[in-house]
TORKOL-4160 file (C-alpha; in steps of 0.2 Angstrom, whole numbers, padded with zeros to 4 digits, m for minus):
89
<pt num="1" X="m0044" Y="m0054" Z="m0114"/>
<pt num="2" X="m0027" Y="m0049" Z="m0109"/>
<pt num="3" X="m0018" Y="m0054" Z="m0125"/>
<pt num="4" X="m0029" Y="m0043" Z="m0135"/>
<pt num="5" X="m0026" Y="m0028" Z="m0123"/>
<pt num="6" X="m0008" Y="m0031" Z="m0122"/>
<pt num="7" X="m0006" Y="m0029" Z="m0141"/>
<pt num="8" X="m0008" Y="m0010" Z="m0138"/>
<pt num="9" X="0004" Y="m0009" Z="m0123"/>
<pt num="10" X="0022" Y="m0006" Z="m0123"/>
<pt num="11" X="0032" Y="m0021" Z="m0117"/>
<pt num="12" X="0038" Y="m0012" Z="m0101"/>
<pt num="13" X="0020" Y="m0010" Z="m0096"/>
<pt num="14" X="0013" Y="m0027" Z="m0099"/>
<pt num="15" X="0018" Y="m0034" Z="m0081"/>
<pt num="16" X="0008" Y="m0020" Z="m0073"/>
<pt num="17" X="m0007" Y="m0024" Z="m0085"/>
<pt num="18" X="m0007" Y="m0042" Z="m0080"/>
<pt num="19" X="m0005" Y="m0038" Z="m0062"/>
<pt num="20" X="m0020" Y="m0027" Z="m0062"/>
<pt num="21" X="m0031" Y="m0040" Z="m0072"/>
<pt num="22" X="m0026" Y="m0053" Z="m0059"/>
<pt num="23" X="m0032" Y="m0041" Z="m0045"/>
<pt num="24" X="m0048" Y="m0039" Z="m0054"/>
<pt num="25" X="m0051" Y="m0057" Z="m0057"/>
<pt num="26" X="m0045" Y="m0064" Z="m0040"/>
<pt num="27" X="m0043" Y="m0051" Z="m0027"/>
<pt num="28" X="m0040" Y="m0064" Z="m0014"/>
<pt num="29" X="m0025" Y="m0071" Z="m0023"/>
<pt num="30" X="m0019" Y="m0053" Z="m0025"/>
<pt num="31" X="m0021" Y="m0050" Z="m0006"/>
<pt num="32" X="m0011" Y="m0067" Z="m0002"/>
<pt num="33" X="0002" Y="m0062" Z="m0014"/>
<pt num="34" X="0004" Y="m0045" Z="m0006"/>
<pt num="35" X="0005" Y="m0053" Z="0012"/>
<pt num="36" X="0019" Y="m0064" Z="0005"/>
<pt num="37" X="0029" Y="m0050" Z="m0003"/>
<pt num="38" X="0027" Y="m0039" Z="0013"/>
<pt num="39" X="0035" Y="m0053" Z="0023"/>
<pt num="40" X="0050" Y="m0053" Z="0011"/>
<pt num="41" X="0054" Y="m0035" Z="0015"/>
<pt num="42" X="0073" Y="m0031" Z="0017"/>
<pt num="43" X="0086" Y="m0018" Z="0017"/>
<pt num="44" X="0103" Y="m0020" Z="0010"/>
<pt num="45" X="0119" Y="m0009" Z="0010"/>
<pt num="46" X="0133" Y="m0012" Z="m0003"/>
<pt num="47" X="0150" Y="m0003" Z="m0004"/>
<pt num="48" X="0152" Y="0008" Z="m0019"/>
<pt num="49" X="0167" Y="0020" Z="m0022"/>
<pt num="50" X="0178" Y="0024" Z="m0007"/>
<pt num="51" X="0167" Y="0033" Z="0006"/>
<pt num="52" X="0151" Y="0029" Z="m0002"/>
<pt num="53" X="0138" Y="0015" Z="m0003"/>
<pt num="54" X="0122" Y="0009" Z="m0011"/>
<pt num="55" X="0107" Y="0008" Z="0000"/>
<pt num="56" X="0093" Y="m0003" Z="m0007"/>
<pt num="57" X="0076" Y="m0008" Z="0001"/>
<pt num="58" X="0062" Y="m0019" Z="m0004"/>
<pt num="59" X="0047" Y="m0013" Z="0007"/>
<pt num="60" X="0029" Y="m0011" Z="0007"/>
<pt num="61" X="0025" Y="0005" Z="m0002"/>
<pt num="62" X="0020" Y="0015" Z="0013"/>
<pt num="63" X="0036" Y="0011" Z="0022"/>
<pt num="64" X="0046" Y="0015" Z="0006"/>
<pt num="65" X="0038" Y="0032" Z="0004"/>
<pt num="66" X="0041" Y="0036" Z="0023"/>
<pt num="67" X="0060" Y="0031" Z="0021"/>
<pt num="68" X="0061" Y="0041" Z="0005"/>
<pt num="69" X="0054" Y="0056" Z="0014"/>
<pt num="70" X="0065" Y="0054" Z="0029"/>
<pt num="71" X="0081" Y="0052" Z="0018"/>
<pt num="72" X="0076" Y="0067" Z="0007"/>
<pt num="73" X="0072" Y="0078" Z="0023"/>
<pt num="74" X="0089" Y="0073" Z="0030"/>
<pt num="75" X="0098" Y="0076" Z="0014"/>
<pt num="76" X="0090" Y="0093" Z="0012"/>
<pt num="77" X="0094" Y="0098" Z="0030"/>
<pt num="78" X="0113" Y="0095" Z="0026"/>
<pt num="79" X="0114" Y="0103" Z="0009"/>
<pt num="80" X="0119" Y="0121" Z="0007"/>
<pt num="81" X="0103" Y="0132" Z="0005"/>
<pt num="82" X="0108" Y="0136" Z="m0014"/>
<pt num="83" X="0106" Y="0117" Z="m0018"/>
<pt num="84" X="0089" Y="0115" Z="m0009"/>
<pt num="85" X="0080" Y="0131" Z="m0015"/>
<pt num="86" X="0077" Y="0135" Z="0003"/>
<pt num="87" X="0083" Y="0151" Z="0011"/>
<pt num="88" X="0096" Y="0152" Z="0025"/>
<pt num="89" X="0084" Y="0160" Z="0037"/>
């Protein structure tokens, strides 16, 4: 029972526990939810301090990972070698 198991779980981790149990109990419902969530994907840009902005995205996990790697690669390519741990050669 989830209630008994949740007693030993920190509050911040209860949602993950419940989501895992729902997948175990009703994998079809979990698949339908994943389809709905993927359809709700979006990216937003919000202004921050002058010359900066916040970039936020709600994406399928594999797309989020690809975006993160692309942004990280771009940032590393523009940073001085001392900041990236890469050599200048």
